[in-house]
C-alpha positions as CSV (number, residue, x, y, z in Angstrom):
1,M,0.0,0.0,0.0
2,S,1.3,3.4,-0.9
3,E,1.9,6.0,1.8
4,S,-0.6,8.7,2.6
5,I,0.0,12.2,1.2
6,I,0.0,14.6,4.1
7,R,-1.4,18.1,3.5
8,I,-1.2,20.9,6.0
9,Q,-3.1,24.3,5.5
10,G,-4.2,27.1,7.9
11,L,-6.4,30.1,8.0
12,T,-6.8,32.9,10.5
13,D,-9.5,35.6,10.9
14,V,-9.9,38.6,13.2
15,G,-13.5,37.7,14.0
16,K,-16.5,40.0,14.5
17,R,-15.7,41.6,17.8
18,R,-11.9,42.3,17.8
19,D,-10.0,45.0,16.0
20,H,-6.7,43.1,15.8
21,N,-5.6,39.5,15.7
22,E,-3.5,38.0,18.5
23,D,-3.4,34.5,16.9
24,R,-0.4,33.3,15.0
25,F,0.3,30.1,13.1
26,Y,2.8,28.5,10.8
27,V,2.7,25.3,8.7
28,S,5.4,23.5,6.9
29,E,4.8,20.4,4.7
30,I,8.5,20.3,4.0
31,H,9.3,19.9,7.7
32,N,6.1,18.0,8.5
33,Y,4.7,20.3,11.3
34,A,2.2,22.9,12.2
35,V,2.2,25.3,15.2
36,L,-0.6,27.6,16.4
37,A,-0.5,30.2,19.2
38,D,-3.3,32.2,20.7
39,G,-1.9,35.3,22.4
40,M,-3.2,36.9,25.6
41,G,-2.4,39.9,27.7
42,G,-3.9,42.8,26.0
43,R,-3.5,44.9,22.9
44,H,-0.1,44.4,21.1
45,Y,1.1,42.1,23.9
46,G,-0.5,38.7,23.3
47,E,0.4,38.8,19.7
48,V,4.1,39.4,20.7
49,A,4.1,36.3,22.8
50,A,2.3,34.3,20.1
51,Q,4.7,35.5,17.3
52,M,7.8,34.8,19.5
53,S,6.6,31.3,20.2
54,V,5.9,30.5,16.6
55,D,9.2,32.0,15.4
56,I,11.2,30.0,18.0
57,I,9.6,26.7,17.0
58,R,10.1,27.5,13.3
59,D,13.7,28.4,13.9
60,R,14.4,25.2,15.7
61,F,12.9,23.1,12.9
62,E,14.7,24.9,10.2
63,N,18.1,25.1,11.8
64,F,18.4,22.4,14.4
65,F,16.2,19.4,13.3
66,P,18.4,16.3,13.3
67,D,19.0,14.6,10.0
68,S,18.9,11.3,11.8
69,I,15.2,11.7,12.6
70,A,14.3,12.5,9.0
71,G,16.1,9.4,8.0
72,M,14.0,7.1,10.2
73,R,10.6,8.6,9.5
74,N,9.4,5.6,7.5
75,S,11.5,2.8,9.1
76,D,10.9,3.3,12.8
77,Q,8.0,5.7,13.5
78,A,7.7,4.7,17.2
79,H,11.3,5.6,18.0
80,C,11.0,8.7,15.8
81,A,7.9,9.8,17.8
82,D,9.8,9.4,21.1
83,M,12.7,11.5,19.8
84,I,10.3,14.2,18.5
85,I,8.6,14.5,21.9
86,C,12.0,15.0,23.5
87,L,12.8,17.8,21.0
88,L,9.5,19.5,21.2
89,D,9.5,19.4,25.0
90,E,12.9,21.2,25.0
91,W,11.8,23.7,22.3
92,I,8.5,24.6,23.9
93,R,10.1,25.0,27.3
94,D,12.7,27.3,25.7
95,A,10.0,29.3,24.0
96,N,8.3,29.7,27.3
97,Y,11.5,30.9,29.0
98,Q,12.2,33.4,26.3
99,V,8.7,34.9,26.4
100,W,8.8,35.0,30.2
101,H,12.2,36.6,30.2
102,R,11.2,39.3,27.8
103,G,8.3,40.1,30.2
104,Q,10.8,40.4,33.0
105,V,13.1,42.9,31.2
106,E,10.4,44.9,29.4
107,E,7.7,46.1,31.8
108,K,5.0,46.6,29.1
109,Y,5.3,42.8,28.2
110,R,5.0,41.7,31.9
111,E,1.5,40.2,31.5
112,M,1.8,38.7,28.1
113,G,1.4,35.0,27.3
114,T,0.1,32.6,24.8
115,T,-1.3,29.2,24.3
116,L,0.5,26.8,21.9
117,A,-0.7,23.7,20.0
118,M,1.5,21.9,17.5
119,V,1.7,18.7,15.6
120,Y,4.6,16.8,13.9
121,T,3.3,14.4,11.2
122,L,4.8,10.9,10.4
123,P,3.5,8.6,7.7
124,S,1.0,6.9,9.9
125,T,1.5,8.7,13.3
126,V,1.2,12.2,14.6
127,V,2.9,13.7,17.7
128,I,0.8,16.4,19.4
129,G,2.2,19.0,21.9
130,H,0.2,21.7,23.6
131,V,0.0,24.2,26.4
132,G,-3.2,26.1,27.2
133,D,-6.7,25.7,25.7
134,S,-6.0,25.7,22.0
135,R,-7.2,22.4,20.8
136,V,-6.4,19.5,18.5
137,Y,-9.3,17.4,17.2
138,H,-9.0,14.1,15.4
139,V,-11.5,13.4,12.7
140,R,-12.1,9.8,11.4
141,D,-15.1,8.6,9.5
142,G,-17.1,11.7,10.4
143,K,-16.4,11.2,14.2
144,L,-14.7,14.0,16.1
145,T,-12.4,13.2,19.1
146,L,-10.7,15.8,21.2
147,A,-7.0,14.8,21.3
148,T,-5.9,17.5,23.9
149,V,-7.0,18.4,27.4
150,D,-7.7,22.1,28.0
151,H,-5.4,23.6,30.6
152,S,-8.2,25.8,32.0
153,F,-9.8,26.5,35.3
154,V,-13.2,25.1,34.3
155,N,-11.7,22.0,32.9
156,S,-9.9,21.3,36.2
157,Q,-13.2,21.9,38.0
158,V,-15.0,19.4,35.8
159,A,-12.2,16.9,36.4
160,T,-12.7,17.1,40.2
161,G,-16.5,17.1,40.0
162,A,-16.9,20.6,41.3
163,M,-18.5,21.7,38.1
164,T,-20.6,19.9,35.4
165,E,-19.7,20.0,31.7
166,E,-22.9,22.0,31.2
167,E,-21.9,24.5,33.8
168,A,-18.5,24.8,32.4
169,L,-19.9,25.7,28.9
170,T,-21.7,28.8,30.3
171,S,-19.2,29.7,33.1
172,N,-17.8,33.3,33.1
173,Q,-14.5,31.7,34.2
174,K,-14.2,29.5,31.1
175,N,-11.4,31.7,29.7
176,I,-9.1,31.4,32.7
177,I,-6.0,29.5,31.6
178,T,-4.1,27.4,34.2
179,R,-1.0,26.8,32.0
180,A,0.4,29.0,29.3
181,I,3.6,30.0,27.5
182,G,5.4,33.0,29.1
183,T,3.4,33.5,32.3
184,H,5.8,31.6,34.5
185,K,9.5,30.8,34.3
186,Q,8.9,27.1,33.6
187,V,6.1,25.3,31.9
188,K,5.2,21.6,31.3
189,P,3.8,20.8,27.9
190,D,1.5,17.8,27.4
191,F,2.1,15.3,24.5
192,Q,0.0,12.7,22.8
193,V,0.8,10.3,20.0
194,L,-2.0,9.2,17.7
195,K,-2.1,6.5,15.0
196,M,-3.3,8.0,11.7
197,A,-5.0,6.3,8.8
198,R,-5.7,7.4,5.3
199,G,-8.7,9.7,5.2
200,D,-8.0,11.0,8.8
201,R,-7.8,14.7,9.5
202,L,-6.7,16.9,12.4
203,V,-8.2,20.2,13.2
204,I,-5.9,22.5,15.3
205,C,-7.7,25.6,16.5
206,S,-7.8,28.5,18.9
207,D,-10.7,28.9,21.2
208,G,-12.2,31.4,18.7
209,L,-13.4,28.3,16.9
210,S,-14.0,25.8,19.7
211,D,-16.0,28.3,21.8
212,M,-18.2,29.4,18.9
213,V,-18.8,26.1,17.0
214,E,-20.3,23.0,18.6
215,D,-18.3,19.8,18.2
216,E,-21.0,18.3,16.0
217,A,-20.7,21.1,13.6
218,I,-16.9,20.9,13.5
219,A,-17.2,17.2,12.8
220,E,-19.7,17.8,10.0
221,I,-17.6,20.5,8.3
222,A,-14.2,18.8,8.8
223,G,-15.6,15.5,7.5
224,R,-16.8,16.9,4.2
225,D,-15.4,15.6,0.9
226,E,-14.0,19.0,0.0
227,K,-10.7,20.6,-0.5
228,G,-8.9,21.7,2.7
229,K,-9.1,25.4,1.9
230,H,-12.9,25.1,1.6
231,I,-13.2,23.3,4.9
232,L,-11.0,26.0,6.6
233,G,-13.2,28.7,5.1
234,A,-16.4,27.0,6.2
235,L,-15.1,26.6,9.8
236,V,-14.2,30.2,10.1
237,E,-17.4,31.3,8.5
238,E,-19.4,29.2,11.0
239,A,-17.6,30.7,13.9
240,N,-18.3,34.2,12.6
241,H,-21.9,33.3,11.9
242,N,-22.3,32.3,15.5
243,G,-20.9,35.6,16.8
244,G,-17.2,35.6,16.1
245,R,-16.4,36.9,19.6
246,D,-12.6,36.2,19.3
247,N,-9.9,35.7,16.7
248,I,-10.4,32.5,14.8
249,T,-7.4,30.4,13.7
250,V,-7.7,26.9,12.2
251,V,-5.1,24.5,10.8
252,L,-6.2,21.4,8.9
253,V,-3.9,18.3,8.6
254,E,-5.1,15.8,6.0
255,Y,-3.9,12.2,5.5
256,D,-5.0,11.6,2.0
């Protein structure tokens, strides 16, 4: 059986309520990864943290990615995934320190931070790393599965039974993030490894999509037999149709 062709595309939109976009993303089919960051901390600050994080990850892939991993992508995906996790853990922690340090030396950036969600694709496997509440969804045969766990106050309350999922959806505390890039000197990223099959898709998104579009609608749109750019446009359009309260950024990974 021939290998899947992996396609990666992204789209960002300011939304209906904001006058600037604090989301940033970058995708590279050549280097097999995508990264998305949703900045926070006020005008012109969150976007600085998001851009710094994306730029640092991009620099590491383009200048420090080991040739040895590229050489084992097809032959030993399990070992390759373990090595990728080690690399991403180091790079994400470094991005966190650099964002945090800039806030320490420049007072106006003291409160800035960002979420970060990223994937590294292998022929039949994907490595997912994230900090914050930007999400990665796995789409297979029209079924949507959340592959990440939100680092948020309401999610921790649901996990302990202090709040129901229904209460969490309407809570005025739902945007309180418990883990983010740049808010503390150190951070712990979470990682997952998923098996991918031909026809599978990943949706990586900021909360401008996940807060505005129900999972059922995301599953329906992401499962359409359409080109990736049309799916991205439809997801952004749906979020805006439902109010567009925040910036909306979506990355689509397709295993064709």
